[in-house]
C-alpha positions as CSV (number, residue, x, y, z in Angstrom):
1,M,7.9,-13.1,9.6
2,A,5.5,-15.5,7.0
3,I,2.7,-13.0,7.5
4,Q,5.1,-10.0,6.1
5,R,6.3,-11.9,3.5
6,F,2.8,-12.4,2.3
7,R,2.2,-9.0,2.5
8,P,4.5,-7.8,0.1
9,R,4.4,-10.7,-2.4
10,I,0.3,-11.1,-2.6
11,V,-1.7,-7.7,-1.4
12,A,1.2,-5.1,-2.8
13,A,1.5,-6.8,-6.6
14,H,-2.1,-7.1,-6.6
15,G,-2.7,-3.7,-5.5
16,L,-0.2,-2.5,-8.1
17,Q,-2.8,-4.6,-10.4
18,L,-5.4,-2.5,-9.3
19,W,-4.0,1.0,-10.3
20,L,-3.2,-0.4,-13.6
21,L,-6.3,-1.5,-14.2
22,A,-7.9,1.6,-13.2
23,T,-5.8,3.5,-15.3
24,A,-6.4,1.4,-18.1
25,V,-10.5,1.9,-17.6
26,A,-9.6,5.7,-17.7
27,A,-7.4,5.1,-20.4
28,T,-10.2,3.4,-22.5
29,T,-12.8,5.5,-21.6
30,L,-11.0,8.6,-23.0
31,A,-9.9,7.1,-25.9
32,T,-13.6,6.2,-26.2
33,V,-15.3,10.4,-25.7
34,L,-12.2,11.2,-27.9
35,M,-13.0,8.7,-30.9
36,F,-16.2,10.3,-30.5
37,E,-15.6,13.9,-30.6
38,L,-12.9,12.6,-33.3
39,V,-15.9,12.0,-35.4
40,S,-18.4,14.7,-34.3
41,G,-15.6,17.4,-35.0
42,M,-14.6,15.4,-38.5
43,R,-18.6,16.2,-39.5
44,S,-18.2,19.9,-38.3
45,V,-14.9,20.4,-40.3
46,A,-16.2,19.3,-43.2
47,I,-19.7,21.6,-43.2
48,S,-17.5,24.7,-42.0
49,E,-14.9,23.9,-45.2
50,A,-17.9,23.5,-47.4
51,E,-19.5,26.4,-46.4
52,N,-16.3,28.6,-46.7
53,S,-15.9,27.5,-50.3
54,L,-19.8,27.9,-51.2
55,S,-19.1,31.3,-49.7
56,A,-16.6,32.7,-51.7
57,A,-19.0,30.6,-55.2
58,V,-21.8,32.5,-54.7
59,N,-19.8,35.7,-54.3
60,D,-18.5,34.9,-57.6
61,L,-21.5,33.5,-59.0
62,D,-23.5,37.2,-57.5
63,R,-20.1,39.5,-59.5
64,A,-20.3,37.5,-62.5
65,L,-24.1,38.3,-63.3
66,R,-23.7,42.1,-62.4
67,E,-21.3,42.4,-64.6
68,Y,-23.2,40.3,-67.0
69,T,-26.8,42.6,-66.6
70,W,-24.4,45.5,-66.6
71,Q,-22.6,44.9,-70.0
72,R,-26.4,44.5,-71.5
73,G,-28.1,47.3,-69.6
74,R,-30.5,44.8,-68.8
75,S,-31.7,43.5,-64.8
76,A,-31.5,40.2,-64.0
77,A,-35.5,39.3,-64.1
78,S,-35.2,40.4,-67.7
79,V,-32.7,37.2,-69.1
80,V,-34.8,34.8,-67.7
81,G,-36.0,32.1,-70.6
82,P,-33.8,29.5,-73.1
83,A,-31.7,31.6,-74.7
84,S,-30.7,33.5,-71.5
85,D,-30.5,30.1,-69.4
86,R,-27.8,28.8,-72.0
87,E,-26.0,32.2,-71.7
88,L,-25.9,32.0,-68.0
89,R,-25.2,28.4,-67.9
90,L,-22.1,29.6,-69.5
91,L,-21.7,32.1,-66.7
92,S,-21.9,30.1,-63.8
93,Y,-19.8,27.4,-65.5
94,E,-16.9,30.1,-65.9
95,A,-17.6,30.9,-62.6
96,L,-17.5,27.8,-60.6
97,R,-14.4,26.2,-62.3
98,P,-12.1,27.5,-59.9
99,H,-14.3,26.0,-57.3
100,S,-13.7,21.9,-56.2
101,L,-16.8,20.1,-56.3
102,V,-19.2,23.1,-56.4
103,E,-22.3,22.8,-58.3
104,G,-24.7,26.1,-58.7
105,G,-26.7,28.7,-60.8
106,Y,-28.9,31.3,-60.3
107,L,-32.1,31.6,-58.8
108,I,-35.2,33.9,-60.5
109,D,-38.5,34.3,-59.5
110,D,-37.9,31.2,-57.9
111,V,-36.9,29.4,-61.0
112,V,-33.2,27.7,-61.8
113,V,-31.5,29.0,-64.5
114,G,-27.2,28.7,-65.0
115,H,-27.1,25.6,-63.4
116,S,-24.0,24.1,-64.2
117,F,-21.5,21.3,-62.6
118,P,-17.5,22.6,-64.0
119,E,-16.3,19.2,-62.7
120,H,-18.6,16.8,-63.8
121,T,-20.9,18.0,-66.7
122,E,-20.4,20.1,-70.4
123,P,-21.5,24.1,-69.9
124,S,-24.2,22.6,-72.7
125,S,-25.4,20.2,-70.2
126,Q,-29.1,19.7,-68.8
127,L,-28.8,19.4,-65.0
128,F,-31.4,17.8,-62.7
129,Q,-32.5,20.1,-59.3
130,P,-33.8,17.2,-56.6
131,D,-36.6,18.3,-54.8
132,N,-34.9,18.4,-51.5
133,E,-32.1,20.1,-53.1
134,R,-34.5,23.1,-54.4
135,E,-36.7,23.1,-50.6
136,A,-32.9,23.6,-48.7
137,M,-32.1,25.9,-52.1
138,L,-35.2,28.5,-51.6
139,A,-35.3,27.9,-47.5
140,A,-31.3,29.8,-48.0
141,A,-32.8,32.1,-50.1
142,A,-35.7,33.3,-48.3
143,E,-32.9,33.6,-45.1
144,S,-30.8,35.4,-47.5
145,R,-33.3,38.2,-48.7
146,A,-34.4,38.9,-44.9
147,S,-30.7,39.4,-43.6
148,G,-29.3,40.6,-46.6
149,D,-26.2,37.9,-46.4
150,I,-24.7,34.7,-47.2
151,A,-27.5,31.9,-46.2
152,H,-26.6,28.1,-45.3
153,R,-28.3,24.5,-45.3
154,V,-27.2,21.3,-44.4
155,F,-29.0,18.0,-44.7
156,M,-28.6,14.5,-44.9
157,D,-29.6,13.1,-48.7
158,S,-29.4,9.4,-48.0
159,A,-25.8,8.5,-47.3
160,D,-24.7,11.7,-48.8
161,L,-24.0,14.9,-46.6
162,V,-25.2,18.3,-48.7
163,V,-24.3,21.9,-47.6
164,V,-26.9,24.6,-49.8
165,S,-25.5,29.0,-49.9
166,A,-27.8,31.4,-51.5
167,L,-26.7,35.0,-52.0
168,A,-30.3,37.1,-52.1
169,P,-29.0,40.9,-52.8
170,A,-31.9,43.4,-52.9
171,N,-30.9,45.4,-56.2
172,L,-30.0,42.7,-58.1
173,G,-33.6,40.6,-58.5
174,A,-31.5,37.0,-58.4
175,V,-30.2,34.9,-56.4
176,S,-26.7,33.1,-56.6
177,W,-26.7,29.4,-55.3
178,G,-23.9,27.1,-54.4
179,L,-24.7,23.2,-53.5
180,K,-21.8,21.1,-52.2
181,R,-22.4,16.8,-51.8
182,F,-20.0,14.8,-50.2
183,I,-20.5,11.1,-51.3
184,D,-20.9,8.7,-48.6
185,F,-20.1,10.7,-46.1
186,G,-23.1,9.0,-43.6
187,D,-22.3,5.4,-45.6
188,P,-24.5,3.0,-43.4
189,S,-21.9,0.3,-43.1
190,Q,-19.3,3.2,-41.8
191,A,-22.5,3.3,-39.2
192,E,-22.2,0.1,-38.4
193,H,-18.5,-0.2,-38.0
194,R,-18.7,3.2,-35.7
195,I,-21.7,0.9,-34.0
196,A,-19.7,-1.8,-33.8
197,L,-16.7,-0.5,-32.8
198,A,-18.8,1.3,-30.3
199,A,-19.7,-2.0,-28.1
200,L,-16.4,-3.1,-29.0
201,I,-15.2,-0.4,-26.8
202,A,-18.2,-1.1,-24.2
203,I,-17.4,-4.6,-24.2
204,S,-14.1,-3.6,-23.1
205,L,-14.8,-1.0,-20.5
206,A,-17.4,-3.8,-19.5
207,S,-14.6,-6.5,-19.1
208,V,-11.9,-4.5,-17.1
209,G,-14.7,-3.3,-15.2
210,G,-15.3,-6.4,-14.1
211,V,-11.8,-7.2,-13.6
212,L,-11.5,-3.8,-11.3
213,L,-14.5,-5.0,-9.2
214,L,-12.7,-8.6,-8.8
215,S,-9.6,-7.3,-7.9
216,L,-11.3,-4.3,-5.7
217,R,-12.9,-7.5,-4.3
218,L,-9.6,-9.4,-4.0
219,Q,-7.6,-6.4,-2.3
220,R,-10.7,-6.2,0.1
221,G,-10.3,-9.6,1.1
222,F,-6.7,-9.8,1.3
223,A,-7.1,-6.9,3.6
224,E,-8.9,-8.9,6.2
225,M,-7.1,-11.8,5.8
226,K,-3.8,-9.8,6.7
227,S,-6.1,-8.7,9.6
228,G,-6.8,-12.5,10.7
229,L,-3.6,-13.4,10.7
230,E,-2.2,-10.8,12.6
231,Q,-4.8,-11.7,15.0
232,M,-4.3,-15.4,14.8
233,R,-1.1,-15.3,15.9
234,G,-2.6,-14.1,19.2
235,D,-5.0,-15.8,19.5
236,I,-5.0,-19.4,18.0
237,S,-8.6,-19.9,18.4
238,F,-9.6,-17.2,16.1
239,R,-10.9,-18.0,13.1
240,L,-10.5,-16.2,9.4
241,P,-14.5,-15.5,8.5
242,E,-15.4,-17.6,5.3
243,Q,-17.3,-15.2,3.5
244,N,-18.6,-15.8,0.2
245,H,-15.8,-14.3,-2.2
246,E,-13.2,-15.8,-4.2
247,L,-10.9,-16.1,-1.2
248,R,-13.1,-17.9,0.3
249,P,-11.3,-21.5,-0.1
250,I,-8.0,-20.3,1.0
251,A,-9.7,-18.8,4.4
252,H,-11.0,-22.6,4.5
253,A,-7.5,-24.5,4.5
254,V,-6.4,-21.0,6.3
255,N,-8.4,-22.5,9.3
256,E,-8.3,-26.4,9.0
257,M,-4.5,-25.7,9.5
258,A,-5.0,-23.3,12.5
259,A,-7.7,-25.8,13.9
260,A,-5.1,-28.7,13.3
261,R,-2.2,-26.2,14.7
262,E,-4.5,-26.0,18.1
263,Q,-5.4,-29.6,18.7
264,V,-1.3,-30.0,18.0
265,E,-0.9,-27.6,20.5
266,L,-3.5,-28.7,23.2
267,E,-1.5,-32.2,23.1
268,L,2.0,-31.1,22.9
269,R,0.5,-28.8,26.2
270,R,-0.9,-32.6,27.8
271,E,2.2,-33.6,26.9
272,D,4.3,-31.3,28.6
273,Q,2.2,-31.4,31.5
274,L,2.7,-34.9,31.9
275,R,6.2,-34.8,31.4
276,I,6.6,-31.7,34.0
277,M,4.0,-33.7,36.4
278,G,6.2,-37.1,35.8
279,R,9.7,-35.1,36.6
280,L,8.1,-33.6,39.4
281,L,6.5,-37.2,40.9
282,A,10.1,-38.3,40.2
283,G,12.1,-36.0,42.1
284,I,9.6,-36.0,45.2
285,A,10.0,-40.1,45.2
286,H,13.7,-39.5,44.9
287,E,13.4,-36.5,48.1
288,I,11.3,-38.4,50.2
289,K,12.9,-42.0,49.5
290,N,16.6,-40.7,50.8
291,P,15.2,-39.2,54.1
292,L,12.7,-42.8,54.6
293,N,16.0,-45.1,54.2
294,S,18.2,-43.1,56.0
295,M,15.3,-43.6,59.2
296,R,14.8,-46.7,58.8
297,I,18.3,-47.9,58.7
298,M,18.6,-46.1,61.7
299,L,15.6,-47.9,63.4
300,Q,17.0,-51.0,62.1
301,G,20.2,-50.8,64.1
302,L,18.4,-49.9,66.8
303,K,16.3,-52.8,66.7
304,R,19.4,-55.0,66.4
305,A,21.9,-53.5,68.9
306,T,21.9,-52.9,72.5
307,A,21.1,-49.3,72.5
308,T,22.8,-47.0,75.3
309,P,21.1,-43.8,76.0
310,E,23.7,-41.6,74.0
311,L,23.1,-43.9,71.0
312,I,19.1,-43.5,71.2
313,E,19.7,-39.5,72.1
314,T,21.5,-39.6,68.3
315,T,19.7,-41.9,66.8
316,A,16.6,-39.8,67.5
317,D,17.8,-36.7,66.9
318,D,18.6,-37.9,63.4
319,A,15.7,-39.0,62.4
320,I,13.9,-35.8,63.9
321,G,16.1,-33.9,61.0
322,E,15.6,-36.3,58.5
323,I,11.4,-35.5,59.3
324,D,12.2,-32.1,59.9
325,R,13.7,-31.9,56.5
326,L,10.5,-34.2,54.9
327,N,8.6,-31.0,56.5
328,S,10.6,-28.6,54.9
329,M,9.9,-30.0,51.5
330,L,6.5,-30.8,52.0
331,K,6.4,-26.8,52.9
332,N,8.3,-25.7,49.4
333,L,5.7,-27.8,47.3
334,L,2.6,-26.7,48.7
335,A,3.7,-23.1,48.1
336,F,3.6,-23.7,45.0
337,R,0.3,-24.0,44.4
338,G,-0.2,-20.3,44.3
339,D,-4.0,-20.1,45.4
340,R,-3.0,-17.9,48.3
341,P,-4.2,-14.4,47.6
342,L,-1.5,-11.6,47.4
343,D,-1.6,-8.3,49.3
344,M,0.1,-6.0,47.0
345,R,0.8,-2.5,47.8
346,R,3.0,0.4,46.7
347,Q,5.2,0.1,50.4
348,S,9.1,0.4,51.4
349,L,10.9,-2.5,51.1
350,D,13.5,-1.9,53.6
351,P,11.0,-3.0,56.7
352,A,10.8,-6.3,54.5
353,I,14.4,-6.4,53.6
354,R,15.9,-5.9,57.3
355,R,13.2,-8.7,58.5
356,C,15.1,-11.2,56.2
357,L,18.7,-10.3,57.2
358,A,17.8,-10.4,60.9
359,V,16.1,-13.8,60.8
360,V,19.3,-15.0,58.9
361,A,21.9,-13.3,61.1
362,P,22.0,-16.3,63.4
363,Q,23.1,-18.9,60.8
364,A,25.1,-16.1,59.2
365,R,27.1,-15.7,62.9
366,E,27.5,-19.2,63.3
367,R,29.6,-19.0,60.1
368,S,31.4,-16.3,60.6
369,V,29.7,-14.9,57.3
370,R,29.4,-10.8,57.5
371,L,26.5,-9.6,56.0
372,E,26.2,-6.2,54.0
373,Y,23.2,-4.5,53.1
374,A,23.4,-1.0,50.7
375,P,19.9,0.3,50.8
376,D,19.3,3.1,48.2
377,G,17.6,5.5,50.4
378,A,14.2,4.3,51.0
379,P,12.9,3.0,47.1
380,E,9.4,2.0,47.4
381,S,7.7,-0.7,45.3
382,R,4.4,-2.7,44.4
383,F,4.6,-6.2,45.8
384,D,3.3,-8.8,48.6
385,S,5.5,-8.3,52.1
386,D,4.8,-11.9,52.7
387,S,5.7,-13.6,49.0
388,L,8.8,-10.7,48.8
389,Q,10.1,-11.9,52.3
390,Q,10.4,-15.8,51.8
391,A,11.5,-15.4,48.3
392,I,14.4,-12.8,49.7
393,L,14.9,-15.5,52.5
394,N,15.2,-18.0,50.4
395,L,18.8,-16.3,48.3
396,L,19.7,-15.1,51.6
397,L,20.4,-18.6,53.1
398,N,21.3,-19.7,49.6
399,A,24.1,-17.6,50.0
400,V,25.4,-17.9,53.5
401,D,25.4,-21.6,52.7
402,A,27.1,-20.8,49.4
403,A,29.7,-18.1,50.8
404,G,31.2,-20.6,53.4
405,D,33.2,-20.0,56.9
406,H,34.3,-16.2,57.0
407,G,32.7,-15.4,53.4
408,V,30.5,-12.2,52.7
409,V,27.1,-12.0,51.4
410,S,25.5,-8.9,50.3
411,L,22.4,-6.8,49.6
412,E,21.8,-4.1,47.4
413,V,18.7,-1.9,46.5
414,V,18.8,0.1,43.3
415,G,15.9,2.4,42.1
416,E,15.4,3.2,38.7
417,P,12.8,4.9,36.9
418,E,10.2,2.1,36.7
419,T,11.7,-0.6,38.6
420,V,13.3,-1.4,41.7
421,A,16.6,-4.0,41.6
422,I,16.9,-6.1,44.9
423,V,20.9,-8.2,44.2
424,V,22.0,-10.9,46.7
425,K,25.6,-11.6,46.1
426,D,27.8,-14.4,48.1
427,S,31.4,-15.0,47.7
428,G,31.0,-18.8,47.2
429,P,33.1,-20.4,44.0
430,G,29.7,-19.1,42.1
431,L,27.8,-21.4,39.4
432,A,29.5,-23.3,36.3
433,R,28.3,-22.0,33.1
434,E,26.3,-25.3,32.3
435,Q,24.9,-25.0,36.2
436,R,23.3,-21.5,35.2
437,D,20.7,-22.7,32.4
438,H,18.9,-24.8,35.5
439,V,19.4,-23.1,38.6
440,F,15.9,-22.6,38.4
441,D,14.7,-25.7,37.4
442,A,12.8,-27.7,40.0
443,F,15.1,-30.5,42.0
444,F,18.3,-29.2,40.8
445,T,20.5,-28.2,43.3
446,T,24.6,-27.9,44.2
447,K,23.9,-28.7,47.7
448,T,24.4,-32.4,49.0
449,N,21.1,-32.2,51.3
450,G,19.1,-29.5,49.5
451,T,15.7,-30.7,47.7
452,G,16.0,-28.0,44.9
453,L,13.0,-26.5,45.3
454,G,14.3,-22.9,46.9
455,L,14.9,-21.1,43.8
456,T,12.1,-22.9,41.6
457,L,9.5,-21.2,44.6
458,T,11.5,-17.9,44.6
459,K,11.2,-17.3,41.0
460,S,7.4,-18.5,41.4
461,L,7.0,-15.7,44.4
462,V,9.0,-13.2,42.7
463,E,6.6,-13.6,39.2
464,R,3.2,-14.0,40.9
465,M,3.7,-10.2,41.8
466,G,5.2,-8.9,38.5
467,G,9.1,-9.2,38.7
468,S,11.2,-11.4,37.4
469,I,14.5,-13.0,38.8
470,A,17.7,-13.9,37.0
471,Y,21.6,-15.2,37.5
472,V,23.4,-12.2,36.9
473,G,26.9,-13.5,37.8
474,A,29.8,-12.1,40.3
475,E,33.5,-11.0,39.8
476,A,33.6,-13.2,42.6
477,G,30.9,-16.0,43.8
478,A,27.4,-15.8,42.8
479,A,24.5,-13.1,42.3
480,F,21.0,-13.1,41.5
481,E,18.7,-10.2,41.0
482,V,15.1,-10.1,41.6
483,R,13.4,-6.7,39.6
484,L,9.9,-5.4,40.7
485,P,7.7,-2.6,39.0
486,R,7.1,0.8,41.1
487,D,3.5,0.8,40.1
């Protein structure tokens, strides 16, 4: 029962903790993946929005330049120069005003003209073009000339994310370009924060993984302990394996308790054996003392008085009877040795029972006791013939004594699927309730001249054959039931 309570409180609760830890590991891992996907997604979204915004801006620049050259009847290449640069700055300024945080202008023969940034400068301001921006612009222009469509370039300028777009139509002779810059998009401090966050997540995963590994080891240890405790219930000499894990102190303590329990049980068993031996010797001494005292008194009587032939014969008969009683008691004691090999065979019960009834019949006739036998067909069982006859004979002799003059003793055999029951009943007074608990104890008897070993011997004989015997009572008198296995 203690082991069954141990299971739900420790092992089952620990199993729940194991599942919770596994869920925490999965959730943390998923959160980490989602965070990095979110960071990557933010960059992708920013670049995509910038390219869309710049595509609209360069289309507006291209449209404004076409209108400008058409109104003046000149080509785009002919507008290059200081005076035209100021005009083109005004043109690009107006074209880019609707577009947030976009700067741009035109590129004619790889010369930047009309460069403006409406949200940060005035139309007349001169803007500086860094080399990395110019290189990206020229690369996008070259791609646009080849494809005839808007081309984009993306690069990091220190901590800034820069997106450049260019449109170079073949029939215009000029390139419209735009640029958008995301300040501190790759701020080193933010990168450090992300690295620190990733490190913390890694540490958390390692910690949870360590706890999960420890939980798995504990779970396995609990399972081994439970199995060991179950085995220890049937084998007191078994010891839990003291493996090198966290439960080793517990296993060691359990083994120490098991060793102490084994020692206590051995001592108790020795005490029980000594107690039984003491009771046996006391009973034997008591049983032997009575006939010896009787014979001593008889012989003293013969010594003091003038013995007549009748007195000598009577005294001799009584002494012989006491000696026979001592001999019978010693035979019963020798039968307890249990060292005689049994001849266990499956055979019919009827011949053995009829021999017992034939032996008891003269004593029954002398006391006018009617013997009744009710066989259930010819049931077979596995038994040793000599042992069974001695056991049944003891029951029948006790029943004849208990039935009294003109009484009835019945023997019934009942065949069942796995066992055969032999029931011996008598019409005597039966046993009181307090007597039934001790009826198979050695030297317990209700007879004035009994040894108290008959039923004890009968129980020993039946159990050696793999059977059982019990007092089952009766409506009138006593009844004993012997059960033998079929096979």
